[in-house]
C-alpha positions as CSV (number, residue, x, y, z in Angstrom):
1,G,12.6,-32.5,-9.7
2,E,9.9,-34.3,-10.8
3,A,8.6,-32.9,-14.1
4,A,4.8,-33.8,-13.2
5,L,5.1,-31.2,-10.3
6,G,6.2,-28.6,-12.5
7,K,8.8,-26.0,-11.4
8,M,10.0,-25.8,-7.9
9,W,9.1,-21.9,-7.8
10,D,5.6,-22.6,-8.5
11,R,5.0,-24.1,-5.1
12,S,7.6,-22.0,-3.0
13,L,7.3,-19.0,-0.7
14,I,10.0,-16.8,0.8
15,Y,9.3,-14.9,4.2
16,I,11.5,-12.1,5.0
17,A,10.7,-10.6,8.7
18,T,12.0,-7.9,10.7
19,D,12.6,-8.0,14.3
20,F,11.0,-5.1,15.7
21,G,9.9,-1.4,14.8
22,R,11.4,1.7,16.5
23,D,9.5,4.3,18.7
24,K,10.2,7.9,17.6
25,I,9.7,9.4,21.1
26,I,11.5,12.4,22.8
27,P,11.0,11.8,26.9
28,Q,9.2,14.9,28.4
29,N,11.8,16.9,30.1
30,G,14.6,14.7,28.7
31,S,18.0,16.0,27.9
32,F,18.3,13.7,25.0
33,S,16.2,11.3,23.1
34,G,16.3,7.8,21.6
35,T,14.2,5.2,20.1
36,G,12.5,2.3,21.9
37,H,11.3,-0.9,20.6
38,H,7.7,-2.0,19.4
39,L,6.2,-4.8,17.5
40,N,4.9,-2.6,14.7
41,N,6.7,-3.6,11.6
42,G,6.1,-5.3,8.2
43,S,7.3,-8.5,6.4
44,V,7.8,-9.4,2.9
45,L,6.2,-12.7,1.5
46,L,7.3,-13.6,-2.2
47,S,5.4,-16.3,-4.0
48,P,3.4,-17.1,-7.2
49,L,0.9,-18.7,-4.6
50,L,0.2,-14.8,-3.2
51,A,-1.4,-12.1,-5.0
52,G,1.4,-10.4,-6.1
53,N,2.6,-6.8,-7.0
54,R,0.9,-5.2,-4.2
55,V,1.1,-4.0,-0.6
56,F,-1.3,-5.2,1.8
57,G,-2.1,-2.9,4.8
58,G,-0.3,0.3,4.8
59,V,1.4,3.3,7.0
60,D,-0.5,5.8,8.8
61,P,1.0,9.1,8.0
62,S,0.2,10.8,11.3
63,T,1.7,8.1,13.3
64,L,4.1,6.3,10.7
65,L,2.8,3.1,12.1
66,T,1.9,0.2,9.9
67,Y,-1.8,-1.2,9.8
68,G,-3.2,-4.3,8.4
69,F,-5.7,-5.5,5.8
70,D,-8.9,-7.3,5.6
71,P,-7.9,-11.0,5.5
72,K,-10.8,-11.8,3.2
73,T,-10.7,-8.9,0.7
74,G,-6.9,-7.8,1.0
75,Q,-8.2,-4.3,1.2
76,P,-6.3,-2.0,3.5
77,A,-7.9,-1.4,7.0
78,P,-6.5,1.3,9.0
79,G,-6.5,0.4,12.7
80,T,-6.3,-3.4,12.0
81,V,-3.2,-5.3,13.4
82,I,-1.8,-8.1,11.6
83,R,0.0,-10.6,14.0
84,E,2.1,-13.9,14.0
85,P,-1.4,-16.2,13.6
86,E,-2.3,-14.2,10.7
87,V,1.0,-14.4,9.2
88,Y,1.3,-18.1,9.9
89,S,-2.1,-18.5,8.5
90,I,-1.0,-16.8,5.2
91,I,2.0,-19.2,4.8
92,A,0.2,-22.1,5.7
93,Q,-2.8,-21.4,3.4
94,A,-0.5,-20.6,0.5
95,L,1.3,-24.0,1.0
96,D,-2.2,-25.7,1.5
97,V,-1.3,-26.7,5.1
98,D,-4.3,-27.0,7.3
99,F,-4.3,-26.9,11.0
100,P,-7.0,-26.3,13.9
101,G,-7.2,-22.5,14.2
102,R,-6.0,-21.4,10.8
103,R,-7.4,-18.2,9.8
104,D,-8.9,-17.6,6.4
105,M,-6.6,-15.2,4.5
106,S,-8.0,-15.6,1.1
107,G,-7.6,-12.3,0.4
108,V,-4.0,-12.6,-0.2
109,M,-3.9,-15.6,-2.1
110,A,-3.3,-15.7,-6.0
């Protein structure tokens, strides 16, 4: 690499996504149970560009579903859902890429 740019890791980001969450529903009057799919899941982002060593959002103990966080403070916000536009905005903001409609996710930045 180019020494003036520093270490490559200092400007890198790893994104680990899951494809879907699982419902834990027993059908009414059903003789068996199974699991359904939903989009309530989490992701992992690793980077020195992000505020590290913490979890953003949380899990509701009564439903076991994830919830999001305040984009400007990073504080947990039960009832908030973080979707693809927010995740994309986190990645773009961390890598200093601007685009129309990018959301301010400064609560996640280092």
